[in-house]
N, C-alpha and C positions, 0 to 999 in steps of 0.2 A: 503494500499499502504505500503512494505518491503520498503526499498530500502538500498544501501550498504552498506552507510555509514552508518546506524545507525546498523545494525547488527555489526560491527566493535567496533562500542562506545559501544554497552551491553554486545561484548566478554571482550573487555577491562575493565571495566566495573568490569564485573565479576573478571578477573584476577587482582583488583587494590583492592577489597575485600581478595582475597591471601595475597594480598602484606600486609594490614594491616593487616589482625591477625597473618601475618607471625611476623610482628614488635613487634604486643603488645603481642605474647609468648615470644619472645627472653626479650621483659622490663621484663616479668611479670617472669619468669625465672632467669634473672638478679640479681632481687631485691629481690626473692627466694632465693638466695646463699645469695647474701648479709647481710642478713637477718640470714641464719642458719649462718655464719662466729661466725656476732656480738651473736649470739646466745651463741654459742660454747666456743665463748671470754669470755663470758659475766661468762659462767658453771666452765671452768678452774681458775679463777678468786675468786669463791666463797670459794675452797677447801683453802683458803689463810685467813679464815676466820675464821677457827675452830684454832683451839692454841693445841696444843703436847703437854701431859706432859709423867713422869714420874707417875706410880703408890707408885714413896717415895711421889712425890709433891701431887700426890692424896690422898693419906692419912695425909700428914704435912699442907696442904693448906685446907681442906674440910673435910676431921676426918671423910671420909674411904679410907677402905680396899679388895679387892680384896680379895676374897677367894677360887671359883670359875669359871670354861669358859667352860659348860660341854655337850657334846650331849648326851643327855635319850631318855627315854621312845622310845628304837627301833627305835634314828633317828630325831622320830619325835619333841624333841624340844628340845630347850636348853634353861640349867639351868645358870642362874646368880648369886652369893650370895656374896652378899655383905656384911662385917664386919666393926661395926661401935667402931671409937673407940675416936672421940672427939662426946658427943653427940650436944656440943655448932654450934659446928662449920658444923658435920651432919644434922642438922637442920633445918639450915639456909639454906645451898643447893641443900639439898633435898624437903623442901618446896613448892621450883622454883616449876613447873606442867612442864616451861619448860623443867629441870633436867633431862626428866624422865630417864634415860639411853635404848640405843639404840645399838644395834651392829651393828657393819662395819665389812663383812666379805671379808674377802682376800684383796686386791688391789683392786678390784670388788667397784663399786659404793653399791653394793647388803649389805643392809641396813637390819636391823630387830627387828620389833616393838614387843614392849609389848602389850596387851592389853589397851586402854586407862581408863578400868575402874582404875588399879593401879591410876592412876593422886588423884584416886578424896576416896581413902584407905584411911584411918585414922593410918596413921603408927605411935606410939612409940617406937622414937627414943631412945634409950639411949648403955652408953657406954656399947661395946661387946656382943652388939648384933645381929643377923646376918639379912638381909633382903635377901628377891627371890625373883628373878622374873624367867616367864619362858614366852622364843617364841616360835611359830609355826619355825620353820627346813622344810618348805615345798621343798617337792622334792629332802630329804636331801643336802641342799644348803649347809650348814654348817659342815664339818668332822672331826677326831678327828687329832687334828694336825696342823687342818690348822689355822693361825693366824688373832681375831679375837680384834680388836678395839672397845670398852665400851663408846661412845660419849655420853655426858652427856650437852645436848647445845650446845650452842656452845667451848664446850674441847673436847678433844677425846685422852684415856689415849691410851698408847703405850700399840704395839702391844702385844696379848697373845696366846698364844698359844692353844689352847679348848684341850681337852681331853674328 
């Protein structure tokens, strides 16, 4: 036997389920939006931890001069050349694998990394010696004339125009 009261309560229970699901969904969306905003705030605070230095400061403080940043191999590679001007400073600076140079392309946060095996190589650092780093330039992200920042750990060299 089913009476009218039972049917009505069953329908209320069903609409209560929808209401509870809608409330949970709103709460989850609110928490997601809050988390996303917190993440964006964290991300925007991170570049502040990177110190931008001039090419002159790179040479004076770390014993390394930028010789060339160029697109090569029909646009498929980026060639970075550094010249050692002070072997002692350069050895101390470049022996830290965290200072393996990376390239930040333009104003975007597109970063090109060299092969990880470059950090494992035993490089003889001598005054006047040039160091060569190659980076894959997938989809020709970097084009001649684009600004490039060289990143060494938490240091970033002022923008250089790629050749």
